[in-house]
N, C-alpha and C positions, 0 to 999 in steps of 0.2 A: 504494499501498500504506499503512495507516495502522496506526499503534501506537507504542509508544514506542523510542524509540532506548537501544541497549547503554551502559553507562557507557563511558566512555574516558577516560584520561588527561588530555586537553587540556582535557573540558568534563563539568562534573557532571552527571548523568542528569536532574535537573530544575532547571529554567530557570525557578524562580519566585522573588519578591521576599517579603520579609516584611512581612505588611500589618500597618497600625497597630495593630491591635488585639491582636494578638500580641504585638507589643513592649511594650504596656500592658500586658499581663498579667505579662510577664515582669518590667519595671520598676516594678511595684504595691509591692511590699514597702518597696524602696528609698524609692520616693516618698513612700508615706503614712510612713513613718518621719522624711523629711526634714519634711514637713509635718508632723510632732507637735512637731519638734526646734523649727521656726519657730515653732509657736503657743507652746511653752513659753515661748521667750526673748521673744516680742511679749509674754506675759503679765509678766514680770520688768522688762520696759519699761514698759508700763501700770501697774505696782504701782509703780516709784520715781517715776511721774508723779501717783501720788495714786488710781489706781484698784485694785480687787481683784486677789488673784494667780491664776492658772490653775495649777492644779495638774497634776502630771505625767500622772496617768492619766486627767484630762479632756482635756488634750492629746491623749493616745493615742484617747479614745474618739472626740473631733471628727475627727479625722488620718482617721478610715475611710472617712467619706461625703467627706468634703473632697479626700481624696487620690485619687478617682476623677476628678475632671477636671485636678488637675495631672497625672496618670498620664497621660492620654490628649495633654494639652500634650508631655510628654515624648517620649512615643509618636511623636508629629509630627516632633518636633524630631531626635530622631534616624534617624525616617525620612528626612528632607530631606538630612542628614548622608549617610546610605548613598547616596540617591541621587547627590548630589553626588560622591560618591566614586568612584561609578560613570561618570561623565562623562569 
């Protein structure tokens, strides 16, 4: 007989792992803001070394595309931590 098991108190009804892409969607806002802060602070350091300053709005704009690979890496890291905790 095939079908889904009814939920019980001991085991969840669905036994699935969160894929990296779902974790990445959840982590994107925090990761993109972290990238923006790091870009802005790197701009301040570069300004003290004689280069141009990075404005906060510019850092936010650049964090939108640069946040995608950072989010993917953060999702992989969190997925690895979740797998490690399951073992």
